[in-house]
N, C-alpha and C positions, 0 to 999 in steps of 0.2 A: 427568461428561462431560468429555472431554479437548479442549482448544483447541489448534489447530495454528497455529504461527507460521511464516510464510514470509518470509525476509529477501531483499529485492531488492538487488542490488549496483548501485553507480554505473556508469553507462555513458557512454562517450565515443565518438561516431561521427565519422568523417571522410567527407566527400563531395568528390570531386575533379571539377572541370570542366576545360575546356581551359586556362583561364588562372589559376584561383584554387583554393586549398584552404580549405575551411570546416570549422571544428571546432565542434560543438555543445556547449553547456554540459552538464556532467554532471547527471543528474537527482538530486534529493535522495534520500537513503536512506529507504525506506519499509518499515514492518513490516506484514505482513498476518496477521490472525488469523481463522481459519475460524469464522464465527458462523452457519453454515447452520442449526444445530439450535436456535438461540435465537429467542425471540419478540422483537418490537420493543422492548417494555418491558424485557426481559432485556438487550438490547444497551445501552440507555441506562444501566441500573443497573451493568452491567459496566464501561462507560466511566467512570462517576463513581467507582467504587471501585477500579479496577485500572489505569487508564491515566494517565500523567503529562502528557498533553497534551489540549487540547480541539479540536485540529485533526485531525479524523477524517472519514472518508467511508466509504461502502459501495461495494463493487465486486462485480459478478457475473461469474463465470468458469464457463461451462458450467452445471452444476447446483449449484454451490457459491456461497456468499455470504461475502465477506471484509470485515472491518473494517480499513480502511487507516489507519495512523497516520503522520502527517507529523512528521518529526524536525526 
């Protein structure tokens, strides 16, 4: 089974009002790995053996489930 990695880029947005300009902090870079076809126990095992961080979460996008890695 192939895992798909989707890298999100840092984003900076500007919002202009009549008097001020506000710049939002860029989001930290996140890697997303498609784990739709893995069972919950398989995801835990995958994280323990293949991921360099313990800061992970799951994200649902449509019919897909992604493991999100915080750098």
